C-alpha positions as a printed NumPy array, in Angstrom:
array([[-44.172,  64.568, 211.707],
       [-47.578,  64.081, 210.32 ],
       [-50.279,  62.111, 212.256],
       [-52.205,  61.338, 209.102],
       [-52.789,  57.793, 207.896],
       [-52.138,  57.68 , 204.181],
       [-53.377,  54.991, 201.808],
       [-52.4  ,  55.173, 198.128],
       [-54.296,  53.856, 195.111],
       [-54.274,  53.788, 191.332],
       [-57.23 ,  54.143, 189.015],
       [-57.829,  54.738, 185.358],
       [-57.842,  58.348, 184.208],
       [-60.805,  59.528, 182.284],
       [-60.916,  58.809, 178.628],
       [-60.962,  60.094, 175.901],
       [-58.693,  63.023, 176.606],
       [-59.639,  66.434, 175.389],
       [-56.758,  66.593, 172.9  ],
       [-55.242,  63.809, 170.798],
       [-51.815,  65.132, 171.611],
       [-52.348,  64.215, 175.313],
       [-51.246,  60.614, 174.56 ],
       [-48.586,  59.217, 172.272],
       [-50.565,  56.244, 170.828],
       [-54.334,  56.466, 170.267],
       [-54.735,  53.234, 172.172],
       [-52.931,  54.404, 175.195],
       [-54.811,  54.739, 178.493],
       [-53.541,  56.876, 181.346],
       [-53.726,  56.183, 185.089],
       [-54.025,  58.283, 188.196],
       [-52.276,  57.978, 191.492],
       [-54.219,  59.34 , 194.503],
       [-54.109,  59.038, 198.271],
       [-56.838,  58.834, 200.848],
       [-56.059,  60.429, 204.205],
       [-57.564,  59.657, 207.529],
       [-56.997,  60.587, 211.17 ],
       [-56.139,  57.569, 213.289],
       [-56.905,  59.552, 216.369],
       [-60.598,  59.353, 215.514],
       [-62.906,  56.373, 216.291],
       [-62.66 ,  53.679, 213.516],
       [-66.416,  53.146, 213.548],
       [-68.617,  55.592, 211.563],
       [-70.215,  58.234, 213.814],
       [-73.37 ,  59.911, 212.741],
       [-75.096,  59.974, 209.373],
       [-72.519,  59.604, 206.494],
       [-74.565,  61.912, 204.321],
       [-73.886,  64.755, 206.844],
       [-70.118,  64.527, 206.486],
       [-67.917,  66.685, 204.331],
       [-65.531,  65.081, 201.877],
       [-62.48 ,  66.974, 200.545],
       [-60.629,  66.45 , 197.265],
       [-57.381,  68.324, 196.706],
       [-55.785,  69.281, 193.297],
       [-52.161,  70.656, 193.17 ],
       [-50.618,  73.17 , 190.908],
       [-47.98 ,  72.786, 188.26 ],
       [-44.632,  71.385, 189.438],
       [-46.086,  70.181, 192.697],
       [-47.776,  66.957, 193.989],
       [-50.554,  65.706, 196.15 ],
       [-48.277,  65.777, 199.217],
       [-48.183,  69.59 , 199.41 ],
       [-51.697,  69.435, 200.877],
       [-50.852,  67.198, 203.819],
       [-50.315,  70.021, 206.28 ],
       [-53.587,  71.615, 205.201],
       [-55.325,  68.211, 205.618],
       [-54.002,  67.995, 209.22 ],
       [-55.572,  71.464, 209.908],
       [-58.912,  70.178, 208.582],
       [-58.917,  67.134, 210.758],
       [-57.819,  69.182, 213.757],
       [-60.796,  71.631, 213.178],
       [-63.593,  69.308, 211.989],
       [-62.725,  65.857, 213.326],
       [-65.4  ,  63.236, 212.769],
       [-67.427,  65.674, 210.62 ],
       [-64.984,  64.787, 207.838],
       [-65.791,  61.836, 205.624],
       [-63.207,  61.043, 202.997],
       [-60.186,  63.184, 202.104],
       [-58.445,  62.623, 198.755],
       [-55.419,  64.212, 197.073],
       [-54.6  ,  63.409, 193.352],
       [-51.382,  63.633, 191.347],
       [-52.051,  65.055, 187.911],
       [-51.414,  62.471, 185.143],
       [-48.073,  63.932, 184.215],
       [-46.881,  64.778, 187.698],
       [-45.207,  62.762, 190.498],
       [-46.577,  59.273, 191.119],
       [-49.029,  59.515, 188.197],
       [-46.151,  60.436, 185.889],
       [-44.298,  57.253, 186.944],
       [-47.368,  55.238, 185.924],
       [-47.751,  56.983, 182.603],
       [-44.15 ,  57.274, 181.335],
       [-43.979,  56.588, 177.631],
       [-47.636,  57.412, 176.989],
       [-47.803,  61.137, 177.768],
       [-47.935,  63.595, 174.865],
       [-47.015,  67.255, 174.797],
       [-50.48 ,  68.456, 175.908],
       [-52.061,  68.108, 179.324],
       [-55.264,  70.157, 179.423],
       [-56.529,  71.37 , 182.777],
       [-60.046,  70.45 , 181.622],
       [-58.774,  66.827, 181.662],
       [-57.319,  67.215, 185.159],
       [-60.824,  68.339, 186.257],
       [-62.433,  65.412, 184.499],
       [-59.929,  63.092, 186.189],
       [-61.055,  64.413, 189.561],
       [-64.646,  63.627, 188.588],
       [-63.548,  60.128, 187.619],
       [-62.071,  59.486, 191.059],
       [-65.31 ,  60.727, 192.719],
       [-67.35 ,  58.431, 190.524],
       [-65.118,  55.503, 191.428],
       [-65.491,  56.169, 195.129],
       [-69.165,  56.831, 195.147],
       [-68.973,  58.925, 198.331],
       [-71.779,  59.866, 200.625],
       [-71.996,  63.409, 202.048],
       [-70.99 ,  66.59 , 200.295],
       [-67.596,  66.886, 198.456],
       [-65.744,  70.089, 198.215],
       [-62.831,  70.316, 195.671],
       [-59.965,  72.424, 196.738],
       [-57.349,  73.356, 194.12 ],
       [-54.461,  75.802, 193.654],
       [-53.199,  77.407, 190.418],
       [-53.541,  74.67 , 187.736],
       [-55.529,  72.675, 190.258],
       [-57.728,  75.682, 191.007],
       [-58.557,  75.925, 187.341],
       [-59.122,  72.214, 187.097],
       [-61.526,  72.336, 190.019],
       [-63.585,  74.883, 188.139],
       [-63.607,  72.59 , 185.044],
       [-64.772,  69.762, 187.274],
       [-67.722,  71.807, 188.451],
       [-68.661,  72.662, 184.908],
       [-68.95 ,  69.093, 183.824],
       [-70.296,  67.494, 187.016],
       [-73.152,  68.845, 189.133],
       [-74.198,  65.749, 191.167],
       [-70.957,  64.782, 192.795],
       [-69.668,  68.177, 193.769],
       [-71.002,  70.263, 196.572],
       [-68.759,  73.313, 196.129],
       [-65.347,  74.568, 194.994],
       [-62.466,  76.399, 196.633],
       [-60.314,  77.748, 193.877],
       [-57.02 ,  79.367, 195.151],
       [-55.097,  81.609, 192.765],
       [-56.463,  79.734, 189.724],
       [-54.764,  80.454, 186.405],
       [-57.993,  81.231, 184.539],
       [-57.722,  84.272, 182.37 ],
       [-56.313,  85.279, 178.981],
       [-57.447,  87.928, 176.576],
       [-58.703,  85.661, 173.837],
       [-59.169,  88.359, 171.234],
       [-55.684,  89.777, 171.864],
       [-54.06 ,  86.337, 171.859],
       [-55.45 ,  85.469, 168.368],
       [-55.064,  88.903, 166.796],
       [-51.83 ,  90.311, 168.386],
       [-48.545,  88.609, 167.681],
       [-46.918,  90.552, 170.497],
       [-49.26 ,  88.998, 173.027],
       [-48.481,  85.494, 171.763],
       [-44.748,  86.256, 171.834],
       [-44.965,  87.46 , 175.433],
       [-46.637,  84.175, 176.437],
       [-43.955,  82.139, 174.698],
       [-41.206,  84.246, 176.343],
       [-42.816,  83.415, 179.664],
       [-42.756,  79.713, 178.966],
       [-39.076,  79.879, 177.923],
       [-38.314,  81.697, 181.17 ],
       [-40.141,  78.989, 183.156],
       [-38.178,  76.364, 181.211],
       [-34.84 ,  78.02 , 182.059],
       [-35.718,  78.318, 185.77 ],
       [-36.521,  74.595, 186.226],
       [-33.798,  71.981, 187.15 ],
       [-34.789,  68.417, 187.642],
       [-31.464,  66.4  , 187.766],
       [-28.374,  66.879, 189.856],
       [-25.084,  65.094, 190.347],
       [-25.731,  64.386, 194.061],
       [-28.504,  64.5  , 196.588],
       [-26.66 ,  67.198, 198.46 ],
       [-26.519,  69.354, 195.397],
       [-30.267,  68.664, 194.686],
       [-31.365,  69.579, 198.252],
       [-29.154,  72.774, 198.233],
       [-30.902,  73.989, 195.095],
       [-34.431,  73.006, 196.05 ],
       [-34.17 ,  74.457, 199.607],
       [-32.318,  77.598, 198.827],
       [-32.314,  78.569, 195.106],
       [-35.512,  77.156, 193.591],
       [-38.845,  79.033, 193.52 ],
       [-40.175,  76.378, 195.845],
       [-37.667,  77.361, 198.561],
       [-40.277,  79.894, 199.88 ],
       [-42.723,  77.159, 200.788],
       [-43.778,  76.596, 204.406],
       [-41.254,  74.235, 206.007],
       [-43.802,  71.442, 206.504],
       [-45.085,  71.751, 202.966],
       [-41.556,  71.734, 201.451],
       [-40.476,  68.793, 203.592],
       [-43.438,  66.695, 202.405],
       [-42.914,  67.713, 198.816],
       [-39.178,  66.699, 198.753],
       [-39.698,  63.579, 200.873],
       [-42.176,  62.232, 198.175],
       [-40.573,  63.511, 194.994],
       [-36.854,  62.897, 195.418],
       [-35.239,  59.99 , 193.57 ],
       [-31.642,  59.007, 194.197],
       [-29.784,  56.55 , 191.98 ],
       [-28.065,  54.251, 194.525],
       [-25.189,  53.54 , 192.109],
       [-24.343,  56.959, 190.813],
       [-25.859,  59.271, 193.419],
       [-27.566,  61.197, 190.661],
       [-30.686,  62.769, 192.137],
       [-33.703,  63.855, 190.348],
       [-37.133,  65.393, 190.939],
       [-39.881,  62.898, 190.259],
       [-41.754,  65.143, 187.782],
       [-39.308,  65.887, 184.959],
       [-38.717,  69.291, 183.54 ],
       [-40.537,  68.615, 180.205],
       [-43.677,  67.488, 182.043],
       [-43.742,  70.6  , 184.182],
       [-43.363,  72.838, 181.156],
       [-46.133,  70.835, 179.395],
       [-48.44 ,  71.642, 182.261],
       [-47.592,  75.378, 182.044],
       [-47.85 ,  75.436, 178.306],
       [-51.315,  73.731, 178.31 ],
       [-52.731,  76.477, 180.458],
       [-53.605,  78.457, 177.401],
       [-56.174,  75.841, 176.36 ],
       [-58.022,  76.501, 179.622],
       [-57.478,  80.199, 180.193],
       [-58.836,  81.319, 176.86 ],
       [-62.322,  80.055, 177.582],
       [-62.716,  79.564, 181.352],
       [-63.995,  83.035, 182.33 ],
       [-67.037,  82.463, 180.124],
       [-67.406,  78.782, 180.94 ],
       [-67.687,  79.376, 184.685],
       [-71.029,  80.869, 184.123],
       [-72.263,  77.222, 183.858],
       [-71.208,  76.442, 187.451],
       [-74.308,  75.926, 189.568],
       [-72.677,  75.613, 192.942],
       [-71.002,  77.871, 195.343],
       [-67.338,  78.774, 194.607],
       [-64.872,  80.424, 197.005],
       [-62.228,  82.291, 195.008],
       [-59.075,  83.099, 197.001],
       [-56.201,  85.195, 195.713],
       [-53.064,  86.61 , 197.338],
       [-53.263,  90.388, 197.635],
       [-49.667,  90.717, 196.226],
       [-49.785,  87.901, 193.725],
       [-48.545,  88.795, 190.213],
       [-48.579,  85.461, 188.344],
       [-52.121,  86.155, 187.038],
       [-52.769,  89.378, 185.157],
       [-54.685,  92.043, 187.057],
       [-57.747,  91.386, 184.971],
       [-58.022,  87.795, 186.034],
       [-59.671,  88.038, 189.417],
       [-62.35 ,  90.617, 188.389],
       [-63.161,  88.596, 185.245],
       [-63.623,  85.262, 187.132],
       [-65.581,  86.877, 189.929],
       [-67.849,  88.572, 187.434],
       [-68.555,  85.174, 185.722],
       [-69.352,  83.199, 188.878],
       [-73.036,  83.074, 189.677],
       [-72.518,  82.058, 193.285],
       [-68.997,  83.236, 194.064],
       [-67.449,  84.369, 197.27 ],
       [-64.232,  86.426, 197.055],
       [-61.409,  86.53 , 199.541],
       [-58.053,  88.234, 199.273],
       [-55.276,  87.083, 201.648],
       [-53.177,  90.   , 202.774],
       [-49.551,  89.873, 201.553],
       [-50.227,  86.51 , 199.828],
       [-48.385,  85.652, 196.671],
       [-49.349,  83.162, 193.947],
       [-48.158,  80.171, 196.078],
       [-50.182,  81.375, 199.048],
       [-51.71 ,  78.014, 200.171],
       [-48.168,  76.53 , 200.136],
       [-46.354,  79.524, 201.672],
       [-49.132,  80.658, 204.042],
       [-51.077,  77.467, 204.721],
       [-52.45 ,  78.599, 208.117],
       [-53.64 ,  81.86 , 206.714],
       [-55.227,  80.232, 203.717],
       [-56.988,  77.696, 205.924],
       [-58.337,  80.502, 208.112],
       [-59.581,  82.246, 204.899],
       [-61.527,  79.098, 203.912],
       [-63.184,  78.455, 207.335],
       [-66.272,  80.627, 207.01 ],
       [-67.056,  79.095, 203.586],
       [-66.401,  75.53 , 204.789],
       [-68.55 ,  76.117, 207.894],
       [-71.405,  77.378, 205.677],
       [-71.118,  74.444, 203.292],
       [-70.993,  71.915, 206.115],
       [-74.172,  73.365, 207.637],
       [-75.917,  73.112, 204.246],
       [-74.556,  69.568, 203.653],
       [-76.116,  68.585, 206.955],
       [-79.441,  70.238, 206.098],
       [-79.542,  68.462, 202.712],
       [-78.847,  65.161, 204.439],
       [-81.957,  65.585, 206.619],
       [-84.013,  66.796, 203.685],
       [-83.009,  64.158, 201.143],
       [-81.844,  61.122, 203.037],
       [-84.21 ,  60.832, 205.983],
       [-86.345,  58.316, 204.071],
       [-85.901,  56.152, 200.997],
       [-89.29 ,  54.917, 199.768],
       [-89.29 ,  51.246, 198.888],
       [-92.896,  50.099, 198.422],
       [-94.943,  51.   , 195.344],
       [-97.36 ,  53.07 , 197.492],
       [-94.479,  55.031, 199.241],
       [-92.768,  55.743, 195.849],
       [-96.015,  57.072, 194.431],
       [-96.615,  59.262, 197.435],
       [-93.007,  60.558, 197.273],
       [-93.431,  61.465, 193.642],
       [-96.59 ,  63.495, 194.117],
       [-95.277,  65.193, 197.203],
       [-92.294,  66.343, 195.014],
       [-94.673,  67.6  , 192.283],
       [-96.469,  69.74 , 194.931],
       [-93.196,  71.109, 196.165],
       [-92.146,  71.946, 192.58 ],
       [-95.404,  73.829, 192.041],
       [-94.579,  75.979, 195.   ],
       [-91.035,  76.654, 193.834],
       [-92.216,  77.551, 190.345],
       [-94.879,  80.009, 191.381],
       [-92.606,  81.636, 193.967],
       [-90.05 ,  82.371, 191.317],
       [-87.396,  80.195, 192.909],
       [-85.256,  77.805, 190.916],
       [-87.195,  74.69 , 189.952],
       [-84.142,  72.544, 189.434],
       [-82.284,  70.771, 192.209],
       [-79.773,  73.006, 193.925],
       [-77.247,  72.72 , 196.772],
       [-77.346,  76.469, 197.422]])
């Protein structure tokens, strides 16, 4: 049983969406369900400088929900304790609790760019202190990269795990066979998904033994099913909270992200940890080299024997793979807190002095050949 304290909230999703087909009516506005997790074993009063703490925001992959991260969140609290500030996990607008909020408004497109912008919207709402690391898997891993492209101030760094982030753009537009292969894959995904069953027993039998999610770590699978199973009390008919058509919509919308993301990531001006499973086959073999080539400040880690669902099937190994990167970012977050938040000038004289001191520092950076712009590196 989880020791986490879980508080759930609703906020407006970002607007406008990237594609008109993301909503049914042009006046529709979508909402987001998200949870904030804390460790009740820690002191309730804030310890230390809040600017020195590390915040975590988690984005799930297609088919899943925010709860698949709860076991990993436990690992973070066990390791870092009071060094952690705020921990957030979001349901994509057409998944799980967010889907329940948006029924009747969702169109047949859900771009992963929008999911990234939704994450940024939550961060703006919360106005957190400290450094925020976005951790995402698959669809969420790609969305995390999109978030870093559009927002530089609120995001310290990114952990992108098995992101679906590559397609041969030239071949897709010029080669009908390539497009047909993509559509065949979507049809195969559609056939493999079941969302409604005559009984809860039938539902659980399928989910735990026959579905592709049956390979998940027991704690991850338990949390997923506990929060995404809906049983009709009158008929016993049992359904998965995210319906089949919305899951397929998420997969189908990937092409709008993957065609351009390898080039777009060159605009990311923060550190990115890119994790893949060494035996994963969902992404084409060109995907990891293309992304890693595009990242300006990327760190690459391959998890031995990991498949595409590696953070959900091997959460302990995935957490271990993140640790050196998280440790490094935490040290840098603490350094920046001392550099930037040790004093906040208030008087006119102090403000003037602060300005000219900054000009002198900029002169040194410029003449030394270092980057002149603000950087968290």
